[in-house]
Every structure is written in structure tokens, then in C-alpha cells.
N, C-alpha and C positions, 0 to 999 in steps of 0.2 A: 467250352466246356462250358455246359448252361449256366449261366452267374444267376444273381438276383437280377437283377438289371432286365435283364434277357423274359424272365419270368416275371417279374410285374411292371417291367416297362417306365421305370425311375430308377436311379439311382440310389444306393445308399448314403444318406444327409448325413453332415458333420453337425453338429449342433454344439453352442456356449450352453446352454440351459433345456432343459426338456422342454417339450412342447405344453400345453397347457391346453388344448380342444379336442373335441373329437373328430375332427380330419388326419389325428394320428394315429389311429385306429387301424391292425392291417399291417403299418411301416417298421419299419428298423431304422432305426437311427444312432447314427455312435455322436454318443457325448466326450466332445473333446475336451469338458472339464472333468471327469471320470473315468476318462479312460476306459468307457466299456462301452460296446452295443447293446439299446435298450426296444423294447417294442408295447405297447398298450397288448392288456390282456384283458379277456371278459371272467369276473369272478361272480362267486354266487354267496351273498351273505346278507346276513338280518344285521340292522344296527335301530340301535332307539331310535323312539318319538314319542310326540308330546301324545301326554296320559288324558285319558280322558274324565269329564267333570267328576263323575258320580266314582269315586274313589272305590268302594269295597263291590268292584263289579265284575258276577260271572253269568253263565246261562243265559246270555244275548244273544239274541237270535242278528245276523248281517245281509249285507248284500251290496253291490254298486264293485267300485273297482280301490286302486289304493290310493290313488289321489282323489275320489268323488264317495266313501265312503258312509256306510249307515248302520249303525248297531243300538239296536231298541230293544227292551224290558232289561231283564235280568232281574239284580238280587242288591237291599242296599237297604238293610238286608232283607228284608219278604216281598215279592212277586211287586215289581213296578210298573210304570205307563211310561217311559223317558226316554228320549227317541236324541240322538247325536250325532252330529255329519262331518267328516274328515276332508279336510279338502288337502289332504299333501304334508304341513304344516303343524293344525292345532284341530281340536274337535269347539262345534258350538253347538249349544243345543238346538232342538226339531220343535215342529210340532209334537205334544205329546201319545200318545195310543190309547183307542175306547177302551181296549181290557187290558190291567195290569197280566202280563206273562215272565212265568221263568223256565228256562229251557225248552220257550217254544224255537221253532225254525223261518228261514226267509229267502226269499230268490231278488233278484229282477234290481234294479240301480236305484242312486240314492232321490233321483226324482222321480221311480216309477217302481218306488218299491210296494215286498207284498213279506205279510206279516203271518203266523199261523200256527195251530196249536199249543202247548206250555202247558204249563200251570199255573194257572190263574190263581184270583182272590176271591175265592174257595177255590180250589179244587179244579183239577183239567178241564179243561176246554179247544172246545172245536173252532173256535171265532175266530177270522175271518180279515183282516184290514189292510187295506189298497194306500201309498202312502205318493202323497204329490208331489214333496219336495218344501208343502206347508205345513199341509195338516193329514190325518190319516182318517178313513171310511170305512165302516162298517160292510163285509163281503158277507155274502152266500156262506155260510159253516161245515166245517169238514163233515165228511162219515163218519168219522172213528176219534175219541176223545183220544190224547195222547200228552205224552213229554219224554225230551231226548232223540227226536227223530234230526232222520236229515234235510234238506232241502234241496233248488235248484232249480233252473231258468231263468223264466220272467214274472213279469208281473198279468203275462196275457197265455204265458203258456208255461205252468209254473211244475214241477214235481216236487212230493212228499212223502218219504220211505222210512220204513221200519219205529222204533221207537217204545214203549212201555205203559200199562197203568203201572202204579206200584200197588192199586188197592187189592187183598188177598180176593181172590187166589190171583196171583200175580200171573198177567201178560206178557207178554212177551210178540214185537208186531213182525212182520213181512211185509202186511201190505205197502201197500204203493195207494196212491190217488194223486189224480190229474187235475191240473186249473187252467181252467178256457178263458180265464179274464173279466169268469162269470159265474160258473160253477165249477163243481170239483164230481169226480168220477172215479170211477174204480182203474189199477189200471195191473200189470204184471205181479206175481210175486217173488220177493226176493227167498231164495234157496236158503240162506240162513235168517231168522229169524235174531234182531238185538235191537239194543238201544244206545244210544253214547254214538252213535255210526255217524262219519263226516261223507257232504256229499261236494259232487262237484258234475260241469257240466250241462248241456240244457237238458231240457224235458225230452227230447228224442234221440240223444244220446249219453245218460246222465253215469255219472259212478257214484258208487258208492263202497264205502271201506274202515276196514276198524270194527267198536263197537262192542258189546257185552250180552253175551247170553249165559246162561245159566251154569257158574263154575269155568269160565273159559272168554279168556281179552282175543277178539278175533282180530284174524290176519289179513281173511278171507278179504278181496274184492270183485266188483261184481263190475256189470258194465249194463246198462237199459240201449237200446231201440228203437223207443218210441211204443211198446209193446211188451217185450218179456226184456227180463236178467239171463243171461250168464255169468259163466268164472271168468273173472280175468287173474292179470296178475296177483301172490302175495304179497304185502309188506311186509320189511327184514323185523319186523316186531307187532308180536301183537298189543294192540292198547281202545279205551275207547274211550271215551269225552274228548277227541278230537277232532279238531278243525280243518276243511281242505279250503281249498280253490284251484283255480282253473276249467280245462275241457277230459273229455274223455280220454283223448289220444294225447294232454300232456294237465297230467293233475302236479299239484302239490301237495302233502299233507305233517299236520306239526302237530306237535306240544302230544297232548294227553297223557296216557296211562291208567299205569295199576289204582284202585281209590286210595285217596289222599297221597296220591303222586306226580308229580308233574317231568314231562320227558320234553326235553331240549332238541330232540331229535324229528330230524325233516329228512320229509323222501318226497322225489319225482314219476310221476309216473307216463312213459314215453307211450302207451297203448296196449305193450303187454307187460309191461316188466315196470318192478319197484326200484330203484337205486338211492342210498346214501346222499345228503348231501348240504352245505352247512346247516350247524343245529344253532337254535331259537339261544337269545344270551340270555334268557331265563324261562325255565322250567314251568310249565304249565298246563291244569284241561281247566277244560268247561268256559274258552274263550270262543270271542268271534271272529269269524277266519274268512274273508273277500277279496277277491281281485284273481288274478292268472297265476301260472308256473313259473313267472317272470317278475311279476310286481303283485306281492300279494300281503296282507296286511292280518294282524293279528293281535287283538283289543283283551282285553280285562283280563278272566279267567283265578282259578287259584291252582298252589296257596298264596300266593302271591299280594292281591289283592291289589289295592290304588290306579287299578286302573290301564296297567302297565300294555304300550302297543309296543309295539316293532314291525319293524320294514321287513319284508324282506325281498330284494333287487338284483337280476342277473342283469349287470352292466359294465361298462368299461369304463366306472366311473367307481370310485370308493365312498361310501358314502357316510359321514361322521352326523351322528343328529344332537339336536343344540343339550346341552348338560351343565349340570354348574360344579365348581369344582372349590373343594378347600382351596382357600388363600390366607396370607397368615393373619391371629387370629389380632386383636384388639387388645394393649398392652393392661389393659383394666375393661369388666363389660360391663355396657352401660346402653340404658334404650332413652328413645323420645328426641334422638341424638337426627340432626342433619349432614345432610351429605353436598358436596357434587365434585366439577373435576370428571376423571376417567378413570380407569378401572389400571390403567399402571401408570397413575397420578393424580392419586382420587383424594379426597379431604374429607375432616367428619369434626364438627363439630358440636360442643353444648350437651345438652343432656343429661340425666340418671344415671350415677353410678353406683346408687345402691336403694334400698327401701328407702323411698321418699321423708318419710319417719324422721330420718338419721343423716341423708345426705339430698335435698334437696335435688340440687344441681351443680353440676358444672363448667368453670371456665376454661378447661383444659380443649386443644385444639391438635390435632394426628393428621400423618399426612402417609399415604401410604407410595411408595416407589413401584406396586408393579408382584412386594411379594411379601415384605414386613411394613409397622404402622411404625412413627418416630414425635415425637412432640412439639408442638413449635408455638407459636404469639399465644397470646391465650389472647383470649376472650374477656373484653372490660366489664358487661354487666351477665352473669350466670346466669342463664335463661334454659326452659326449652319451646318447643310445640313452635315454636316461632316461623319464620318461613323465608327459604335458600335461593340464591336466584339458580336458580339449578342447573342450567346452562353455563355457571362459572365455572373459568377454570381453577389447577389447584391455586393461582396465586391473583387471581382475580374475583372476590368472593363477595355478593350481599348478605348479609344476615338481617331480617325485619320483623316487629314484635314477637310476640314468646310472653311466656309468663316469667317469673323467677322465684319462684318456692309451689307446690305442689300443695296446697292443701283448700277448702274447700268457704265462702262462695269464691275465693280466690279472686273477684276484680280487682282486690289492694295489689296484687301480683299482676299482674297484667302490664305488658309496658308496648311505648308504640315508638320505641326506640331503635335507632338502623345503624349498624354498623359495614364499616367494609375491612378486605383486608388483603393486603396486597403483596401476604408470601412470606412474612415472617412479624407481620404486626396490625390486628386490629385499632379501628380507629371508631371513635362514636361521631357518627356525620352529625352534623346540625340541623337537614331534615329529620323530624316526624311523619308516622305514617297520621291521617285523617281520624281514623277509626282504631282506637288501642284494641289489641282482640290476639288470642293465641289459635294455636290450633290452625291456621293457615296452610295454604295453599301460593306456591311461589314456582317462577319462572325467570326466562331473559337473564341478560347479563351483568354485571356489575354496575351498568351504565345505562340497563335500558331491562329494566327489571317491572313485572309485576305479581303483583299483592293478590289475592281472592278468598271468600271464604272467609270463616275461620269465629270461634264465642267469644264473644261482647258481653259487655252489663246489661242486665245484672247477671251473676251466677258466671252462663256461662253458652244464654242464647244466643243459635247460634245465624250467622250473617248472609246476606248476595254479597255485600260491600267488594268491587273491586276496586285499584289502588295501581295506577301507572305511574313507575323516575328513571326520570329522562338527567340521572349525573347528579339531579340537586335539589330536585321539588318534587313532590308525591303530588300526585292529581288525580281527585275522582271521576272514574267513568265508570259508564255503563255495569249494573250489574248485572249477577250469576243466574238461571233461572230455580234455581235448588237451591232453598237456605241448609248449612253445611259447617261443622266444624268436622277438625279430624282428617282435614281437606290434601289431596297430593296433587300434585303439580308437575309440568316437565314441559321442554319447550320453550318457546323466545318469547319476547314483549309481544309483537305481531302474531304469532301466530302456537298459540297455549294450549296446552290441554291440564285437565282437570277430571281427578277420577278419585272416588270410595267418599269416602263422608259421612258422618254421622248427623241429622236419621237416616239419610234414606238413601244413604248412597248415588248413584249415578254417574254417567259419563257428559260433559259439554267441550266443545272447542271453541276456542277463542280469534276471532278472524284481525284483532287489532281493531279492534271498537263495536263487533258484538258478540255476545254466550250463544251459540244453538248447542241445543243439547243432543247427543251421537249415543249411539248402538251404548249398551247397558253391556261390560263386563260377566263374561257366565257369574263368579261367585260378586254376590253383593257386599264387594268388601268396606264394611261400615268405616275401620276403625283404622286408622293408621298404614294405609294401604303403602306399600314401597311403588311410587310412578317414577320412572325414570328413560331419556328418548327424547325427542323430537314427535308433532304433533301427529308427523304418518309414520310411524319406527316407534313405537313407543315398546315396554318393561311393565309389567304391575305383576308385586308381587305379595302375599305375606296378607298383612292384614286380620281384621278377628270383629268378632261380632256377641255383643254380649261377656265385653271382657276375656273370650276363649281365642285362642289364637285359630289360626287355619291351618291347616297341612303342611304347608309352604309352595302348594301349589302357584302357578304365575303363570299371564298370559300375553301374547305376544296384539300389539293392537296399527295393522298398517295406513287408517287413516278411515277405514270405514268398516271393520269387526273384529271383535277378540276371536281369537283363537287360541285354545289351548297352548302351554309347552310346557319346557320341564322344570319339576320341583325342585325346589330347594329340602340340602337334606335338614336344614333345623328349620320347623314353623315358626314363624312369629309377628311382632304387632308394632308398632315404634321402633322400625331401621331407619337407618342411615342410610341413599345409593347413591351410584355416580354413575355416569354412560360416557360414552361419548357422542357423539354424532346424532348414534340412531342403538336400537336397540339389539344388536347381536353381540355389544364388545362390554356388557356391561356390571355393576357391583355391589351386592346388599351386606352391610355389618352392623353388628352390635343388634339390638331388639327386647326385646319380651326376658323377663329371665333377668334381666343383666348380663345375656351374653356376651361372651370373647369370638363370635366366630365372624368370618370374611368371609364371601363365597365371592364367587365367578362366574359370570354365564357369560359362556359361549355360544352363540345362535352355528342354526346348520352350515358344516361345506359337504363339498363337495370338490373330489381330485382322480383326472386320471390315475387308471391303477398301471402302473410302470413298471416292466421286470427287467430285473438287467439279466441280458443273455448270458449262460457261464458252457463250457465247453463238456462239465460236471453227470 
């Protein structure tokens, strides 16, 4: 009798633990610990990804792939010129378009993109622009102004079809235009005029599906051969304002819906018929869609807003996107506290516990065990806005500078005192900082710390002063490039990172002797952003401007550039923060409004999609 070995040329392996690499694909093994036969299966699923920077983003054009995507235009809330680029982890701003537009279309790649048509400011536009990975340039206009049309192809061989002119008398278009990298010419006509149509494929093998005609949401699919459209298989559900990805023989349709609604439905096309596959996590319409049938991306859309991004992947791996989750609440809400330690062994100290006029600050120290907070030894001096040794552990922390009350001009309340914590008791050290200040950035450990920036007398004048601590003495070292207070820091004494701060914000890196200006974060988090991790793997979240907290958006830094990441549920500034040696296991707690909220951050993970084989 033919057995597994004869078919595959290898026996079934007996393993105590499941494999964790792609070599397991197509294999069967027996897990002796679980007492079960297992294999790896290919799955299709949507997973959450980092939000775009534009929060109220819909009606955006898109191009590129899942790991190198480009979205542009859209509404915030009116037509915008904004461009964003995605690298598979998060979003960064690109060069602005020349023409603000909403419901335009796109084609091409992240470094060779094309944008055309849309609802401009004001009115419909025929403008066409090309993107080179850095900036947009104006090209020859299209023949017909319209919006909610579809696009496909490349920067030098693009296809535009469908759309609408909403001005009375409303015109629904079935026209097609082809772009050769220089100018537009007329192509074949769709059998059904419609707008809110989605597209995929190339200029000579295009695919159009869905859309809206008077009184009817379309399920019709049409295929283009470079000169004419012919009927293809129908979608399972009629819908418009959906998104598409892939090729004519392997297309993907997702989202869309009836007016005012958003569907989660996803369908895949094999060149003749559509089949329903895994639903999106959040139903929406008017999103940007790019990629292939096996690796697609959906960004923005309504009614959810928030710049929501999801990835569709056909893979042997199950991908879990980066996310914030609720942790144990602080026993008493507080703001302007500081933190150190890790996600499962964190510490928070100082801060305001109520309106500054009634309860200026607190000495209470709290420890976190991964699920709940408990009270520990008190600070000797109640204070806020000091600098913590951000890389310190729960049992070896340094706290320096700050102010002891809330008042203006606040000169008398500033302190240069230094305290150390041994896990149960705070001790005031004989060493005092050379520059008395508050709103300081801190980095390093209990015996090798770095203090930088802050507000000094008179009032709260921002400073560039930097000091290094060796366990016994503070020494002035080279100053920062940008004066600021309410600054955030992380890293070590020789590899520190500084971000945010008032008045100018900005990011700087410290190499042990000199500060260097680095790439700025996407959001200018001027006041009290929370920064944790290390110089080459940091997480920056929250912050505010003009007394208004941001919406909870966060960003990740890899030592070179910043990309958006998952958002906190509670937008705030003046947050306590802690992390491990990198940004993928961090936490934020407290903040504006004297919130008790604690949130825990986990970075993106990927694991084999392992299935237990049963006889049923």
C-alpha cells in the first residue's frame, strides 16, 4: 500500500514541539507532546495594520503593493494634497500633490505613481500628476473631468474608466482613457456606465467591477483586452465605492456598500468567477486599495474614519498586527508622572493627582506586575516633570530635576535634586544637577544617566543643556541642537534618543558625545509625548499641542525613519511610559484628565498557521 513516505519521499517526523519556520509547509508531523498529527495550511485573512497619518481619510487614490504602498489626496475634511507612503509596517508623509483632490484614481508603484481626475478644490479636475518617490509633477490633462472612477496599470501604461460628473444633468460615464506616460487617448467603452467602480490589472488586461448606476448597485464585471471590454463573472454582491487589487486573472474586491454603509465582504476572481473569502475586520467604503490577490492593502474609508488600515494576506503564516490592549488601571488617576521598567515590571512615580490648584503633586510610587498596580516607597520630594532614567529597571531607578508645585512663574518650585530607588525606598543623593530645570528628557540607568533639555529660569525658558551622571556626579556635556522643554527621551547614556518638546519639537540622537538632528516624527508632538525603547527601536505616542491632546496615535522608529503604528484607545499627553529593551513590548499609563488608564503595546507578530489533523 502506498504510504506517506512513498508519496513524499520522507517519513512522518515525531517532534516534541511544533516547527516554527516555512520549511514545515507541505509536511505532516506527529507532536508527541500534544499526541496529535499536524500540518501547516495556507490561510487567507485580513489583519489590522498601522493607521494613516490623516485621520479623517476617505476618497483617496492608491498605487503600489502591500509593502510599498502609496495613497494620495482624499478628504481631511475637504480635498487635500497629502501623500503617504507605507513600508509594510507604518506610514510616513511623502511629497504633496500639486492639485488637491478627492475621489481621484491612481496607478503605478510607490516610486513611479500616477494620480488623475477627482473632485478638486474647487470642482472636478482633469489634472494628471506623476510621482517619482519624492515629489509630484504635472502632466498632460485627461480628456474628461470626473470622479469616483477606477484606475489600473502603470505610470507609463495606465487605464482610467467609469466615473461621474455630479453637476446637473448628472452624467454617468462608460468611457475609458489610456495613458502612455505622456498623454491620454480614448479607449473602449464599458457596457454599463457607472461610478464608484473598482479596478485591477493592466492597460491591456484590465478588470472593472461593481459600481453604481441610477437606482442600482452593480455586481457586473468587465474585462479589458487593450481595446474593448467584455463581460466577466458577476460579483456575489452588488456594491459600489469598493476597492480592488490584483490582476485580471487573479483579482480581489473588498469593502464598498450601499450608501451610508460599509461592507466587510471580500471576493477573489480567477479570471471567470468570483468566490467569497475572508471578510475584512471593519466594513467600509471609499478606501484606497492596492496590491495583489495574495497581498493587498486597504487604507482609510467611511464610515469608520480614523485612517484605518488592514492587510489581506494569503500565507502559511498568521500575522497579528501591532496593537494596544487595556492593562490594569492606576489606583488613582494622575498626570505628568514618570515611568521606567518594563511592561511586566513597570514603575510610575510623581505627577499630579488632581487639578493643580488643589493637589499640586504626589510622592506616591506605584509598581506594575503585568496586570495590576501596588503602592511602593514614597519619593522624598513630591514633584512633576522631572527626568527618569528611562532604561532603568523596577528596582533601580533615578529621578532628577522637575518642579515641586504648579504655579507661575514657577522659578521657586524648580529643583535640581536627584533621587534613586532600590525597589522599596527612595534616597536623596548628594549629587545635584548643574542646571535646575523641569520638563526634562531622561535616558540611561541609575548609575549611567543622561539629562537633556527642559525649562529653566526665568519662567520656563527652554534650554539645550545636557548633563551626564556617572553614579556620583553630574557633569555638563555638549548641548542639544534645539532648545525645548517638555521633552521625551529613551535609550542609554551613550545611545540616547530625544523627541517632541516645546516650542519646536523635533528628534535628536546622542552618540555619547554629540547630539545630531534626526528625521522628524510624522506628528509634531510638542508637549509631553511619551517615548520608550532604545535608539534603534523606539515608540513615540500621545503628546499634544496648545493644551490639546493628540488622538492616541503612535509611531515607531528604527534608527532612521518614523512610521505610524497602532493607536492608543485614550488620546493623552503627560503620560508615564515603560518598555523592554525595544519598542515591541511597551506600556503607557496616566496622562491628561488624570486618567487611570493603562495600555500595553505589543508589536506585530507572525506564526505558522498550524492545523491539527483529525479524522472527523
